[in-house]
C-alpha positions in Angstrom: -0.2 0.1 0.1 3.1 2.3 0.9 4.4 1.9 -2.7 0.8 3.0 -4.1 0.6 6.1 -2.0 4.2 6.8 -3.2 3.5 6.7 -6.7 0.4 8.7 -6.2 2.1 11.2 -4.2 5.1 11.1 -7.2 2.4 11.7 -9.9 0.8 14.2 -7.9 4.4 16.4 -7.4 4.9 15.7 -11.4 1.6 17.2 -12.5 1.9 20.5 -10.1 5.6 21.1 -10.8 6.1 24.3 -12.9 7.3 23.2 -16.7 7.5 24.8 -20.1 4.9 22.1 -21.7 2.4 23.2 -18.9 2.7 26.7 -19.0 0.4 28.9 -21.6 1.7 31.6 -23.5 -0.2 34.5 -24.9 1.0 36.0 -27.7 0.0 39.5 -28.8 -0.2 40.1 -32.5 2.5 42.7 -34.1 -0.7 44.7 -35.6 -4.0 45.4 -33.7 -6.8 43.3 -35.7 -8.6 45.2 -38.1 -11.8 46.4 -37.6 -14.7 46.0 -40.0 -16.7 48.7 -40.6 -20.1 48.5 -42.3 -21.5 51.9 -42.4 -19.1 53.2 -44.8 -20.3 50.1 -47.5 -24.0 50.4 -46.7 -24.1 54.4 -46.8 -23.1 53.8 -50.9 -25.9 52.2 -53.0 -24.7 48.8 -54.6 -23.3 48.5 -57.9 -25.8 45.6 -58.6 -29.0 44.6 -56.6 -29.0 42.2 -53.5 -28.0 38.8 -53.4 -30.8 36.3 -53.1 -30.8 33.5 -50.6 -32.7 30.6 -49.9 -32.4 29.2 -46.5 -32.6 25.3 -45.8 -33.1 24.9 -41.9 -34.8 28.0 -40.3 -33.9 27.2 -36.4 -31.2 28.7 -34.2 -28.5 28.7 -36.8 -30.5 29.3 -39.7 -31.5 32.5 -38.2 -28.1 33.3 -37.2 -26.8 33.1 -40.6 -30.0 34.9 -41.9 -29.9 37.6 -39.7 -26.8 39.3 -42.2 -29.3 39.9 -44.4 -31.6 41.8 -42.4 -28.8 43.7 -41.0 -27.9 44.6 -44.5 -30.7 44.5 -46.8 -28.8 46.3 -49.6 -26.7 43.6 -50.1 -28.4 40.6 -49.4 -32.1 39.6 -49.0 -33.8 35.8 -48.0 -36.6 35.0 -50.6 -37.0 31.3 -49.5 -36.9 28.9 -46.9 -37.1 25.0 -46.5 -38.2 24.1 -42.8 -40.1 20.9 -41.4 -41.3 22.7 -37.9 -44.5 24.7 -39.5 -44.2 27.5 -36.6 -40.5 27.9 -36.9 -41.3 28.4 -41.0 -44.1 30.6 -40.7 -42.0 33.2 -38.0 -38.8 32.8 -40.2 -40.8 33.8 -43.1 -42.4 36.6 -41.5 -39.5 38.3 -40.4 -38.1 37.9 -43.7 -41.4 39.1 -45.6 -40.9 35.7 -47.7 -43.6 35.7 -49.9 -45.5 32.6 -49.8 -44.0 31.0 -53.2 -41.2 30.8 -51.4 -42.4 29.0 -48.2 -41.5 25.2 -48.4 -41.6 22.3 -45.7 -38.6 20.8 -47.4 -35.8 21.1 -49.1 -36.9 18.3 -51.6 -39.9 20.9 -52.2 -38.0 24.0 -52.8 -35.1 22.1 -55.0 -38.0 20.8 -57.2 -39.6 24.5 -57.2 -36.2 25.9 -58.3 -35.9 23.6 -61.2 -39.4 24.1 -62.3 -38.9 27.9 -62.1 -35.5 27.6 -64.0 -37.1 25.5 -66.6 -39.6 28.0 -67.4 -38.0 31.6 -67.0 -34.1 30.3 -67.1 -33.7 31.7 -63.4 -33.5 30.0 -60.0 -35.3 30.4 -56.6 -32.3 32.3 -55.4 -28.8 33.1 -55.9 -27.3 31.1 -53.1 -28.3 28.7 -50.1 -27.7 28.2 -46.7 -28.0 24.7 -46.0 -27.8 25.0 -41.7 -29.4 21.7 -40.9 -27.7 20.0 -37.9 -24.6 17.6 -38.5 -25.5 14.2 -37.9 -22.6 13.5 -35.4 
């Protein structure tokens, strides 16, 4: 029993002993980080119309990603959402003023509508898509 106690004591001492491997070194950057000021960009008119976005998954992550569009309407606009939860979908669509034609229950419905629109008009529902469903970890 004594040897076990001695072994535990030595291990504890090693763990508590200062070591260069255990020290955390904080390095400060040579130059301060750049701050991004959007006010200058937003005060001028963009050269092109805003980028249109479709959001697949209107939960917390989807709301967070799409919040950029609400804060920067001259740069981008959410025009479609695919979300299986009815209440979540309705709230998201209302917050982004998405027309009824841009509200879908599933990714498959959104994809089918986009393909149909492309066949009829040559345009897609949106310029870009945020796929923000949770990862199956």
